Every structure is written in C-alpha cells, then in structure tokens.
C-alpha positions as CSV (number, residue, x, y, z in Angstrom):
1,M,0.0,0.0,0.0
2,Y,0.9,3.6,-0.4
3,L,0.8,6.6,1.9
4,H,0.0,10.0,0.6
5,L,2.5,12.5,1.9
6,G,1.1,15.6,0.5
7,A,1.3,17.5,-2.8
8,E,0.5,14.4,-4.9
9,V,3.5,12.5,-3.5
10,M,3.1,8.9,-2.4
11,A,5.5,6.5,-0.7
12,K,5.2,2.8,-0.3
13,N,4.4,1.9,3.3
14,R,7.3,-0.6,3.5
15,Q,9.7,2.2,2.5
16,I,8.8,4.4,5.4
17,I,11.2,4.3,8.4
18,G,9.6,7.1,10.4
19,V,7.3,10.0,10.5
20,F,8.5,13.0,12.6
21,D,6.9,16.2,13.8
22,L,9.1,19.2,12.8
23,D,8.2,21.3,15.8
24,T,9.2,18.7,18.4
25,S,11.9,16.7,16.7
26,T,14.0,19.6,15.4
27,V,14.6,20.9,18.9
28,T,17.4,18.4,19.4
29,Q,20.8,19.0,17.9
30,P,21.2,15.4,16.5
31,T,18.0,15.8,14.4
32,K,19.1,19.2,13.2
33,D,22.5,17.7,12.2
34,F,20.8,14.7,10.5
35,L,18.5,17.0,8.4
36,S,21.4,19.3,7.5
37,R,23.5,16.3,6.4
38,A,20.6,14.9,4.4
39,E,20.1,18.3,2.7
40,N,23.8,18.6,1.8
41,K,23.6,15.1,0.2
42,G,20.6,16.0,-1.8
43,Q,18.3,13.6,0.0
44,V,15.7,16.2,1.1
45,I,12.6,16.7,-1.0
46,N,10.5,19.5,0.1
47,I,6.8,18.9,-1.0
48,S,5.4,21.6,1.2
49,E,4.5,24.9,-0.4
50,N,3.5,26.5,2.9
51,L,4.7,25.9,6.4
52,P,6.0,22.4,6.7
53,K,4.7,20.3,9.6
54,S,6.5,17.0,9.5
55,F,9.2,15.0,7.8
56,V,9.1,11.4,6.6
57,L,12.2,9.3,6.4
58,C,12.1,6.7,3.6
59,E,14.6,4.0,2.4
60,E,14.6,2.1,-0.9
61,N,17.4,-0.1,-2.1
62,G,19.8,1.4,0.5
63,R,19.1,5.0,-0.6
64,F,17.4,7.3,1.9
65,S,15.1,10.2,1.2
66,V,13.6,12.8,3.6
67,Y,10.3,14.2,2.5
68,I,9.3,17.6,4.1
69,S,5.5,17.4,4.3
70,P,2.8,20.0,4.8
71,L,0.7,17.4,6.7
72,A,0.9,16.9,10.5
73,S,2.7,13.8,11.7
74,S,-0.5,12.7,13.4
75,T,-2.4,12.8,10.1
76,L,0.3,10.8,8.4
77,R,0.4,8.2,11.2
78,R,-3.4,7.8,11.1
79,R,-3.4,7.3,7.4
80,A,-0.6,4.7,7.6
81,R,-2.6,2.8,10.2
82,N,-5.7,2.9,8.1
83,T,-3.9,1.7,5.0
84,R,-2.4,-1.2,6.9
85,T,-5.8,-2.6,7.7
86,F,-6.4,-3.1,4.0
87,E,-3.2,-4.9,3.3
C-alpha cells in the first residue's frame, strides 16, 4: 500500500522508516544535524508549499530520502494505520 505524503506525492508503506513532527523533533541537535547532512547530500525533498509540519524518512534499495511534508505527523500516522488494515 501507499501513503499520501502531500502535494500528490506517495510513498510505499514498507519504505517508510519514520514520521516525525518538525516542531518537536528539530529541537534536538542530533536531528538538526541529520537534516542538515541529508540536505547537503541532496536527500531532502520539500513537498510543502507552505509551512512544513513534518518530515518522513524513507529508504529504498539502500538509498534514503527525507520528505518535508505539509501534513501533520498525526495525520500521516493515522493514514498509515488505516492503509495497513487493507493490506
């Protein structure tokens, strides 16, 4: 199954490693460092035209991607739970 991340972007559920709230997770230095390194490596994909609310870490074939999403982490988690019931 797929999870809609916002702005017509979808990710396969099995590729998603984690969904993180930007307000709470970016308070810590390790998360800031991680996002900075990912951006420098070209792994960050911003799909949010407005204020971003979350980021989704995905992995496919050993390659990592970080999607900056306009959707709240709680919304994405709820959608992920709902799609798993149909698998």
